[in-house]
C-alpha positions as CSV (number, residue, x, y, z in Angstrom):
1,M,1.6,-8.2,4.1
2,S,4.2,-10.4,1.7
3,L,5.3,-7.9,-0.2
4,L,6.5,-6.0,2.5
5,E,8.2,-9.1,4.6
6,Q,9.9,-9.7,1.0
7,R,11.3,-6.5,1.9
8,A,14.3,-4.2,4.8
9,E,11.8,-3.1,7.4
10,T,11.5,-0.1,6.6
11,S,10.9,-0.5,3.0
12,S,7.5,0.6,1.7
13,I,5.3,0.1,-1.2
14,C,3.2,1.7,-3.4
15,P,-0.4,0.2,-3.6
16,S,0.5,-0.1,-7.6
17,D,3.5,-2.9,-6.3
18,A,0.3,-4.8,-4.5
19,A,-2.1,-4.1,-7.8
20,R,0.7,-4.9,-10.3
21,A,1.4,-8.4,-7.5
22,A,-2.4,-9.5,-7.9
23,Y,-3.2,-8.8,-11.7
24,E,-1.9,-11.9,-13.6
25,G,-1.8,-10.5,-17.0
26,D,0.8,-8.4,-19.6
27,D,-0.8,-5.6,-20.3
28,D,-2.3,-2.6,-18.2
29,G,-4.6,-4.1,-16.6
30,W,-3.3,-3.9,-12.9
31,R,-4.3,0.0,-13.0
32,D,-7.6,-1.9,-12.9
33,L,-6.8,-3.4,-9.7
34,M,-5.5,0.1,-7.9
35,E,-8.8,1.2,-5.9
36,A,-8.8,-2.3,-4.0
37,A,-5.5,-1.7,-3.7
38,R,-5.6,1.5,-2.1
39,R,-8.9,-0.2,0.1
40,A,-6.7,-3.0,1.2
41,A,-4.2,-0.3,2.3
42,W,-7.0,1.3,5.1
43,R,-8.4,-2.3,6.3
44,L,-4.8,-3.5,7.0
45,V,-3.9,0.3,8.4
46,A,-7.4,-0.2,10.1
47,S,-6.2,-3.7,11.7
48,G,-1.9,-1.8,12.8
49,E,-0.6,-3.7,10.2
50,V,0.2,-0.8,8.5
51,E,1.0,2.2,8.0
52,V,0.4,4.6,4.8
53,T,2.3,7.2,4.2
54,Q,2.9,10.9,2.8
55,S,6.3,12.5,2.4
56,G,7.3,10.0,5.1
57,R,4.6,10.3,7.7
58,P,1.6,8.9,8.3
59,V,-1.6,9.8,8.0
60,K,-5.1,9.1,8.1
61,E,-7.1,8.1,5.6
62,S,-9.4,11.4,5.9
63,E,-6.0,13.4,4.7
64,A,-4.4,11.5,2.0
65,H,-4.5,13.1,-0.6
66,G,-2.2,12.4,-3.8
67,P,0.2,9.3,-3.9
68,I,0.6,6.8,-1.2
69,R,2.8,4.5,0.1
70,I,2.4,1.6,2.7
71,R,4.4,0.4,5.3
72,R,4.9,-2.0,8.4
73,A,3.0,-0.1,11.3
74,R,6.3,1.5,13.8
75,R,5.9,0.6,17.2
């Protein structure tokens, strides 16, 4: 959420942004955190805080295939 708060209200982030922010090394070890970042995004969807999108449209976890973006929930 702090990454989204640092950006414009309408901006989105990639799960890799969250993985990189959480990783403390200088190598590509952040890639090991990608699945955890995606799972965290879906938990935030369930709590109503964010939306996961593809091609700018919100998607359900069962519909998401390929790259996703995360944005603040639009009310």
